[in-house]
C-alpha positions as CSV (number, residue, x, y, z in Angstrom):
1,M,61.0,-30.4,3.3
2,K,59.4,-29.9,-0.1
3,N,62.4,-30.2,-2.4
4,I,61.1,-32.6,-5.2
5,A,58.9,-31.2,-7.9
6,I,55.9,-33.1,-9.4
7,T,57.0,-35.1,-12.4
8,K,54.7,-36.4,-15.2
9,D,54.7,-39.9,-13.8
10,V,53.7,-38.6,-10.4
11,Q,51.0,-36.4,-11.9
12,S,49.6,-39.3,-14.0
13,A,49.2,-41.4,-10.9
14,L,47.2,-38.8,-9.0
15,T,43.4,-38.8,-8.8
16,P,41.0,-35.9,-8.5
17,D,40.1,-37.0,-5.0
18,S,43.7,-37.4,-3.9
19,V,44.6,-34.0,-5.1
20,L,41.7,-32.4,-3.3
21,Q,42.7,-34.2,-0.1
22,D,46.3,-32.9,-0.6
23,L,45.1,-29.3,-1.0
24,L,42.9,-29.6,2.1
25,Q,45.8,-31.1,4.1
26,G,48.0,-28.2,3.0
27,N,45.4,-25.8,4.2
28,N,45.2,-27.6,7.5
29,R,49.0,-27.2,7.8
30,F,48.7,-23.5,7.1
31,V,46.0,-23.0,9.7
32,S,48.0,-24.9,12.3
33,G,51.2,-23.0,11.6
34,S,53.0,-26.0,10.4
35,S,53.5,-25.2,6.7
36,Q,56.2,-27.3,5.1
37,A,59.7,-25.9,4.6
38,T,60.5,-25.4,0.9
39,D,63.8,-25.6,-1.1
40,N,62.9,-23.1,-3.8
41,S,66.3,-23.4,-5.5
42,A,65.8,-27.1,-6.0
43,L,62.3,-26.7,-7.3
44,I,63.3,-24.0,-9.7
45,N,66.1,-26.2,-11.1
46,Q,63.7,-29.1,-11.5
47,T,60.9,-27.2,-13.2
48,T,62.9,-25.2,-15.7
49,G,62.2,-27.7,-18.4
50,G,58.5,-28.3,-17.8
51,Q,55.7,-28.3,-15.3
52,Y,53.1,-30.9,-14.2
53,P,50.8,-29.1,-11.7
54,K,48.2,-31.3,-9.9
55,A,45.4,-28.7,-9.8
56,V,44.2,-25.3,-11.0
57,V,42.7,-22.8,-8.6
58,L,40.4,-20.0,-9.8
59,S,40.5,-17.4,-7.1
60,C,39.9,-13.7,-6.4
61,I,42.7,-11.2,-6.7
62,D,42.4,-10.3,-3.0
63,S,45.8,-9.8,-1.4
64,R,44.7,-11.5,1.8
65,V,44.3,-14.8,0.0
66,P,47.7,-15.8,-1.4
67,V,46.6,-19.1,-2.9
68,E,49.8,-21.1,-2.8
69,T,50.5,-19.9,0.8
70,V,47.1,-20.8,2.2
71,L,47.1,-24.2,0.6
72,D,50.8,-24.8,1.4
73,Q,51.8,-25.4,-2.1
74,A,55.2,-24.8,-3.8
75,I,56.7,-24.1,-7.2
76,G,55.3,-26.4,-9.8
77,D,52.4,-27.7,-7.7
78,I,49.4,-25.7,-8.9
79,F,48.2,-23.3,-11.6
80,V,46.4,-20.2,-10.2
81,A,44.0,-18.1,-12.3
82,R,42.9,-14.9,-10.6
83,V,40.2,-12.3,-11.3
84,A,38.3,-10.1,-8.9
85,G,35.3,-12.1,-7.9
86,N,36.7,-15.5,-9.0
87,F,34.2,-15.8,-12.0
88,E,34.8,-17.4,-15.4
89,N,35.1,-15.8,-18.7
90,V,36.5,-16.9,-22.1
91,D,40.1,-16.3,-21.0
92,I,39.7,-18.0,-17.7
93,L,37.9,-21.0,-19.4
94,G,40.8,-21.3,-21.9
95,S,43.3,-21.2,-19.0
96,L,41.3,-24.0,-17.2
97,E,41.2,-26.1,-20.3
98,Y,44.9,-25.7,-20.8
99,S,45.6,-26.6,-17.2
100,C,43.6,-29.8,-17.3
101,N,43.4,-31.0,-20.9
102,V,46.9,-30.0,-22.0
103,A,49.0,-29.9,-18.9
104,G,47.3,-32.7,-17.0
105,S,45.9,-31.2,-13.8
106,K,43.3,-33.3,-12.0
107,L,41.3,-30.7,-10.2
108,I,39.6,-27.3,-10.6
109,L,39.0,-25.5,-7.3
110,V,36.9,-22.4,-7.5
111,L,37.9,-20.5,-4.4
112,G,35.8,-17.6,-3.1
113,H,36.5,-15.8,0.1
114,E,34.8,-14.1,3.1
115,S,33.9,-10.4,2.7
116,C,34.9,-10.3,-1.0
117,G,35.1,-6.7,-2.2
118,A,34.0,-7.6,-5.7
119,V,30.9,-9.4,-4.3
120,K,30.1,-6.5,-2.0
121,A,30.4,-4.1,-4.9
122,A,28.0,-6.2,-7.0
123,C,25.6,-6.3,-4.1
124,D,25.6,-2.5,-4.0
125,G,25.3,-2.1,-7.8
126,V,28.6,-0.2,-8.0
127,E,29.2,1.5,-11.4
128,L,32.7,2.7,-12.2
129,G,34.6,2.3,-15.5
130,N,35.4,-1.2,-16.5
131,I,34.4,-2.4,-13.0
132,T,30.8,-2.1,-14.0
133,A,31.1,-4.8,-16.8
134,M,33.2,-7.0,-14.5
135,L,30.6,-7.0,-11.8
136,D,27.9,-8.1,-14.3
137,N,29.5,-11.5,-14.0
138,I,28.6,-11.7,-10.3
139,M,25.0,-10.3,-10.6
140,P,23.4,-13.8,-11.1
141,A,24.7,-14.7,-7.6
142,V,23.4,-11.4,-6.2
143,R,19.9,-12.1,-7.7
144,K,19.9,-15.6,-6.4
145,S,20.8,-14.5,-2.9
146,A,18.0,-11.9,-2.9
147,D,15.5,-14.7,-3.1
148,E,17.2,-16.7,-0.3
149,V,18.2,-14.2,2.4
150,D,15.9,-11.9,4.4
151,G,16.8,-8.3,5.0
152,E,18.5,-5.7,2.9
153,A,20.0,-6.9,-0.4
154,N,23.2,-4.9,-0.1
155,S,26.7,-5.1,1.5
156,S,25.4,-3.9,4.9
157,N,23.7,-7.3,5.3
158,K,26.6,-9.7,6.2
159,E,24.4,-12.8,5.7
160,F,23.5,-11.6,2.2
161,V,27.1,-11.0,1.3
162,A,28.1,-14.5,2.7
163,K,25.4,-16.2,0.7
164,T,26.3,-14.3,-2.4
165,V,30.0,-15.4,-2.1
166,E,28.8,-19.0,-1.9
167,N,26.3,-18.6,-4.7
168,N,28.9,-17.0,-6.9
169,V,31.2,-20.0,-6.4
170,R,28.4,-22.5,-7.2
171,L,27.2,-20.6,-10.3
172,T,30.7,-20.2,-11.6
173,I,31.1,-24.0,-11.4
174,D,27.8,-24.5,-13.2
175,R,28.9,-22.1,-16.0
176,I,32.3,-23.7,-16.3
177,R,30.6,-27.0,-17.0
178,E,28.0,-25.4,-19.3
179,K,30.5,-23.3,-21.3
180,S,33.4,-25.8,-21.6
181,K,32.5,-29.1,-23.3
182,I,36.1,-30.1,-22.8
183,L,36.1,-29.8,-19.1
184,Q,32.6,-31.2,-18.7
185,E,33.6,-34.3,-20.7
186,M,36.7,-34.7,-18.6
187,E,34.7,-34.5,-15.4
188,D,32.1,-36.9,-16.8
189,N,34.9,-39.4,-17.6
190,G,36.4,-39.1,-14.1
191,E,39.6,-37.4,-15.3
192,I,39.0,-34.3,-13.3
193,K,36.7,-32.9,-10.6
194,I,35.4,-29.3,-10.4
195,V,34.8,-28.2,-6.8
196,G,34.3,-25.0,-4.8
197,G,35.2,-23.6,-1.5
198,V,35.3,-20.4,0.5
199,Y,38.3,-19.1,2.4
200,N,37.7,-17.6,5.9
201,L,39.7,-14.5,6.4
202,H,39.4,-14.8,10.2
203,T,40.7,-18.4,10.5
204,G,42.6,-19.1,7.3
205,K,40.5,-22.2,6.7
206,V,39.0,-23.3,3.4
207,D,35.5,-24.6,3.8
208,M,34.3,-26.8,0.9
209,L,30.8,-26.2,-0.5
């Protein structure tokens, strides 16, 4: 049973690779139906005075991808930043910098997912209120996929959508490194890793890119 929260000493002893392995093991437990039991009351009591999460996950807002659940993580284990299409902006970057540089997290996981609605909307050039500006962040991935995938460059082409989901994760990682000197230096120094994966809606599995 998960009933002991991460302490500062425990967090300090973690490595980026060990944290990634831990998250993937958690996803394997979720997929196999063997997620750990959790004593939430104990974790609440232990984390009232502070938190030492091991990772930060940048994910989509999609209700079918509850991040802590699919990675089998509990209170105090991970930060989660969510925006439709799991892209970075100044607020997300600040959140990632806080998670790693201030709060000590060892890993950034950019997590896309199969059949992402925001990605599909970008593929179709949807224009609607503030959604239009939001989708502009995904358009670089759409354009990249158009050069890599045959067939129609819209959401009717499942291969095109899948490639755009992957490209969006990869380009988001590239821009995080480009736009945040803090995080790039931490990664260069081996203090953190920035990685990406895609969640499969059909299986519940996270496949790393």
